[in-house]
N, C-alpha and C positions, 0 to 999 in steps of 0.2 A: 470319420464319425466319431471315433475313440476319443480324439481331441476337442471336438465340441461337446462331447458328453461330460469331458472330465470338465472344460471350461465352464461348463453350467451349473457343475456340482459345488464347484469351489466359487462361486459368487452368489450362489443360492445355499449356501451355508450356513449353521447356526451363527457365527463369528463373522459372516461377509454379506449375508442379506441385509437387504433396505429396509429399515422400519417405519419407510414413509410409505404406507399402503394406498394410500387412498387417493384419487384423482386432484383432488383439490390440494393446497399448502396447509398444514394444519400447524397448530401454536407448538408441537413438539418440534417440529421440523423448523420452525423459524427459529425457536430457543436452542436447539444443540446444533442446527445445519448453519445458522448465518451468525448467529452471537455468540454463543459460549467457543465453539469450534475455532471461527477462525480469531476470536481474541487469543486462546492457546496458540494458535500456529502464528500470530505473527508478533506475539508477545517479545522473543528475542532480537525481532526487528526492530520494535519500537526501543527496546533497551538499546541497541545498537546504533540508531539514528541519535538517539541522544547521547551516548555514553562511550562509544566505540573508539571515537577519535579521541578523545580523552585517556581513555585506556592505553591507545595506542603510545599518545605524546608525554603522557605524565608518569604512566604505572610501569609499563615495559620501554618508554624513552627512545621508541624508534625514530630513526633518522628522517625529518622533514620531506627531504627529498625522495627518499626511499618509500615514502606511504605516496606521495602525489603520482609517481611514477606506478607503482602498484595498481592505484586504485583507477587512474587513466587506461592502464594496459587493462585490468580485468574488464572494464566495461565494453570491451570489444566481446570476452568470450560470456558476457552476462548477456548482450543482446542476442548473438550465435544461439545460444543456450534456451531464449525464450522462443524466438524463431523455429527452432528444432524443436521446443516441446509443444508449442499450439500446431504444428504439423503432425505430431504423434499423438495429440490429441485428439486432432480431426479423422483421424486413421483408426482410432481404438474403435471395436467394434465387439462390444460384450454384453452380458445380461443388466452389469451394474452402468452401460452408460459410456460415454466416454470420457469424461472429465472426473468422476469419481474413483475409478481405479488409481489416479495420479493422485489423488488426495490421501488415498489408503496408504502409498507407498512412501508418501511424506511425512508419514508418523515416525518413520524410522531414518529417514537421510535429514531432516531437519534437526530432530533430537541430537544424533550423532554428530550433524558439522557445527550444532552449537556449542557441545563441548568442547572440539578441538579448538576454536578459536582459543579457548582459556586454558587448555594444558599445553603449555609451554616447555619441553624437558631441554630445550636446549639455549645457548650464549652466542654471541657473534653474528656471522657471516651463517650459520646454522639455524640462530632463532627467525634470522628474515626469512630463510628460505621457507621455515615450518608456518611462517605467518602468511606467506604468501598462498602457500598449498591448501591451509584451512579457509583462510578468507574466500578463494575461489571456489573450495567445498561448497561453503554455505551460499554465497550470492552468485556462483555461475551455475552450481547444481541443485543445490536443495530449494533453493528460495523460487527459482523459477519455476519447478516442478510443481510446487505447492501453490502460488500466487496464479499462476496462467491457469490451472485447475479451479480454483476459488473462485476467481473472477469469473469462469466460463459458468461456473453453476445458475446464478443470478439468470443469464439470459436462455438457458434451455429449462429454467425449471419449470417455468408456466408464461403464456402469451395474456394474461391478467394484468394489465398494466398498473392496476393498482396494487396489488398485492406484490408484482414487479418492485414497484414503488417501494413498498414495505421492507422486499428482503432487501435492495440496495441500501437501505436506510441503516438496517441491522448489522450488514455488513461492515457499513462505514463507521458504523457505532462502535464495534469492535474494534478498527484500525483508529478511531480515536480515541479508545480506551486504551488502547496498550503503547499509545504517543502519550498520554497522559501518565500511565505507570512510569516510562519511560523518562517523562521530563518532569514529572512531580516525585512520584513514589522513591523512584532508583536512586536518582540524585542522593535524597536523604540518607539513602543505605551507606551511598557512596564516600560522601562527606564526615557521617560519624562513625560506619563500622568499615566498610571494605579500606577504606583509604587507599593505600598504595600496595597494599598487602595481594600479592596477585594468587595466593593459596586461598583469600577470602572470596576473591571474584570466582575462580573456579567453581568454589562449592556453590554459592550463589547461582551461577549457571547452570550445575547439575540440577538443581531444583527447578528451575526453568524449564530444561532439556524433557525431565519428567512430566511436568505439565503439559508441555506441547503434544508427545507421543498421546497420554490420553486424551488430551481435547479433540485434536486432528481425528483418531479414532472415532468417537462419537461422532463429528459433523461428517464424516463417510455413511456411519452408519444411519442416521437422521434427514438422509436428504435424497433425491429423487430428481432423474432428468425427464421430465414429461416430453419434451418438445423434442429431446432426441429419439425418442419411442415413438412419437408422432413421425418425425421423418423417416426413421428405418421400416415404420410399418408400408410406407407409399413406397420405397425402395425395393423392399420387400414383396412387394406386390409387383412390380416390375419386371423383376429377376427372380424367380423362385429359388435362385440358388444365393440368394442376398450375395452379390455381389460388392465384395468389401473394396475394392477400386473406384463406389462407385461416388466415394469421398472427393470434393470438387479439388483440383489441383493448385498449388501455391500461386501457379502462373495465374489460373481462373478467378482465384480469391482475390490477388492483387489487382485484377485486371477489372473487376467487380469494384470496389473500396477506390481503388485511384479514380475512377470516373464519377465519384458522388461526393460532392461537395460539404455535404453534411456530415462526413466521416472524418473528411480533414479539420472542421471547427471544432468538433469536441476531441480530436486529439490534438487540436491545436491548443485549446483551453485546459487539458489535463495536464499536457506537458508545461505550462507555464505555472498552473497551482502547483503541480506537484513538484518539481524542480525548484520554483522559488522557495516553498516550505521546507526542501532538505537544507536548501542555505540558511533558512531560519533555523532548523533544528539542531544541524550542525554546530551553529554560530552561539546557541543559546546558552551553554555553560561557560562559553567562554565572556559572553555579554555580562551574565551576573557575577562572575570573577572577578572582572576587571574595568567596566563600565559602570554598573549600577551601585547605586552608594548604600553597600550592604550595613551600614550603622543605624539604618532604620532597626535592625534586627539586634543592635547592641555593640556588635563587632564587624570588623572590616573583613574579615572571613568567612561570615555567614552566609555565603555563597548557595549553599545548598538550600536553605530556607528561603533565599529571595525566590531562589529556582522554581522551588516549590508553590511558591504563593504565586507566581506568575502566571506559571501551569494552571494553579488551580482556577488565577480569574479567566484565565481561556478557555479551560473544561467545562465550567459551569455554563457561560452561555452555550457552548454546542449543545449541552445536555439539554438545556432548558428547550433549545430550538425543537429538538425530535417533537415536541408537544405541537407545533405549529408548522415547522416545513412541508409534511404532509399533507395536512390539510389546505394549505395553501398552495401548493402546487397540484392537489387536486381540485381546486377551483380557479386558479389563475393559468395553472401552466408553469411547468418546469424553468424554459425560457425565463418567462419575465420575474419569478420568483429570486431564481440565480444571479438575476442582474441588478435586481434591488439588493442583494446582500452586496454584489462586489462595491455598489457604493457604498457601503456603510462600510465594509472594509477598507477602501481606502481612506475614508474620513478617521477610522482609527487609527490606520498607520500612520497617517502626520500627525495626531495628537502623540504617538507614543514616538515617534523622532523626533518634533521638537522639544518631547521631556529629556532626553539628554539622559543624564545619568536620576534622576529624581523619579523614585521609587514609584511616586503616586500618579501622576501624569501618563507613566508608561505603563501601570498598571489597568489604568482606564483604556488608554489605545489599545493594548492586546485584547483586552475583553472586546471591545467594541468590532477589531478586526477578525477576531474569532467567530462572534456573530455572524459578521458577514459573510466569513467562508463557510458557514455551516448549510446551505441550500447546495451548492455545488458539492460540497464533500458528502452529503448525503446521496446526493441524485445521481452522480457522475457515472456511476455503475447504470444504474435504470435509464439514462439518457443513451449511454453507448448500447445497452440491450434494444431501444428504439430505433436506433440507428442500424444494426445489425437486421432487426425485421425490414427496416425499410431499404436495406441493401437485397433481401433477399426477394422482397418483393417485386422491384426492378430488375433482377439478374435470374433469378429462381436458384441463387447459389446461398446457403447457409455459411459466412464468413466467422462463426466463432473462434476456431482454431487461429486464425489470423488477426483477427481483432484483438483477442484478448492474450496474446503473446506480445504484441505490440505494446498494449495497454500496461502486460507484465512487466514487459524491458525499460519502457519510461518510468515505472514506480521502483523496480529494483536497481537503474541505473544509476537513478537520482540521488541517492546517499554516495557511492562511491566518487562520481563525478564533480559533486557538487560539495563533497570532501575534499576531493582532491585539488578543485578550484581555490576552497576556503584555506588549504595546506599552502598552498603557493602565495595566496594572500599574506598569510602569517610570516611565511619567510618574508617576502617581499616587505612589507614593513618592521620588520625585526622583532618579532615575536620572542620573548626572552622565556624560555620553556622552563627555567631554575628560579623562577621571579618569586618574591616570598610572598605567599598570598595573605599575610597577616598586612602588608600595607596597602591592601584594597587597590585602590582606582589608583595609587602612586606608584604600584610596579610595573605600569607601561606607560610607554609614549602614548602621547595625543593624538599622533599618527595612527597607532596601532589601535586603539581607543577608536578612534572615527571609523578605521575600516570593520571593525566588528560590529558597530553600530550600525553602517550601513547593509553588511549582511543580515544583521539580525531583524532588523526592520523596514529598512525602506526597497530592498530588493522585491519582497514580497508582494508590499504595497504597490508598486510599477506593473508587477504581473496582474495584480487584481485588475487593474484599470486596463490592461489589454484585455483579460477575460471579458469582461463584462462588453467590450468592443465588440469582440468576436462575438459573443452571442448574439446579438441583435438581430446577425441572419443565420441564426438556429429554428429551423424550422417546422423541423419533421414532425411535433405532434398534430399539427392541423390536420394530415390527411390518415394518421397512424391507424385510429379504428377501423377505418374504410378498408386499410390493406391489410390488416391481422384478421380481419375478417374472409376476405380474397386469400391467404394465404389457407385459413384454416380448411375451406373449402376445396383448395388446390389438393392440400394431402389426404381429405376424406375421399375424395375422388378416386384418386390415385390407389387407396386401399381399398 
């Protein structure tokens, strides 16, 4: 009894209680819980996706074979960690909910692990050991804790499908925002200020870490798990002692999702979308350095300006798309709008690839490709949440923990796996780490440039075509309103 009282007093304290008091989602909750909070939480990740490989190869000058091995080995730890965190979330029962306590923990783990990646006090073998530990502290500990919990929030916040779409869009807007920061703003800082000065890199990431801690804490305070409360009310009614073992086992969850084709479709779409995007983001700096004709800006080494411009050309359509993606999805359905977007993305990818090193057609193609990716980018979490409700309707089991841990695994494993693949590609085609950047496109071989172009443009274009084909069979939305009404009635009768 004393333990329960202490637990309640902690989660209901002045610094830990939820500020989202209403039964409906409010504007402050949307702003701090699903836009500002995730932006700060994922900011370091956005920078890492764009610049960590560059930091490893050109600042720390780590061996490419070491990087490939580290990133591939770490993927095993990352996937295991995400599955473990998903089950821990599923078995967390407290006043704050099941995902929000882990969001609060992330304010500490995220900020500390971010700094460790850039505080490198050793040389030689010791430096590689330090980087291996720091890398896994971030990707196999801190990131799984935050991203699985953050992804779960959309699914447990409300059953209102339109509001859920809005929350998913805001969460993904923050994700695109950090990617924009990582690919548009931070490269300018690197090319003009940080350069290869490790101390300046550390200072910049200290600022990022402090911002992360503050915004993630705000996210925790301004969120609420209404569906978790609804489900737990039914459990408590069935068992006056509130048996915490009532959470479905991992085997039960696996059985429930494995039988559902719609779950496999949306996971397949997300895998293609996320991993092809990771290949693109990881190779963008190299494309701008060694393939793109940067003399457009007056000098061959103005790659930072070129990358910022391409990022801006991609970010503007994505930002504009939020004005019509949600209304179109509400009118025509998420599936149809996302398929149309994939078609536009494929057309843009073809234009960009044919453009080669010319900045104008590449820029136009990238803008179209990003515009086409907007619907699936904004709606993927909402579509996953819809599938979770669909699985619950058919099996009477919530699979938030398993589904979001796999979702998070796909996201977090994308960067190390795809960077490892890209490192292997660079090694295979003879990438010159010591090349003179002032020589621009002349500094690397044609084989290297072709490999970089395929990685940056063509891989994602093909993935978009496959995503569109898969989505043709995605039909969860057809009977979802009736299924959600039946679910609500079940829990109300149980309570």
